Steps between C-alpha positions, in 0.01 A plus 500: 500500500648794313775281359250239385287766333806650333605158369150442360513835320842417355376162380197664336729748322720216375196313371378810318842542340473146364141541378551556129128521433433782747565780246270328252232450763525868595480602135185295451357612836492146640761526777272439799238275346465130448543417133236325300588305187459793261710732717773235533509461122531879460787506750673214318463672163632829636798323660580323173465827308742672739748214475483508120570875500801454729634217285459700179672800657785281619528337156524843337780597738689177429451541124627860512808398699569211264481726195728754669754231587491361144561850366795542738645166391464592133677830562779325691540246219521777237767678705705181529485428127 
């Protein structure tokens, strides 16, 4: 019985690791409640807002690295000339 209980706990932990909405639900105070339509829309909007922020941050990092690499290539070209 102990092994079965331990396996159930491990499975629950794995499911929580995969639950991408859990932090949003906690933030909105909806983690242990059944969602109505309005709450579900709020969760969706918050998830989209978070995704947009992550994408913009990632785009800024990529843009900065691209500009740095272009600068390095320009400097290398000047040195070869």
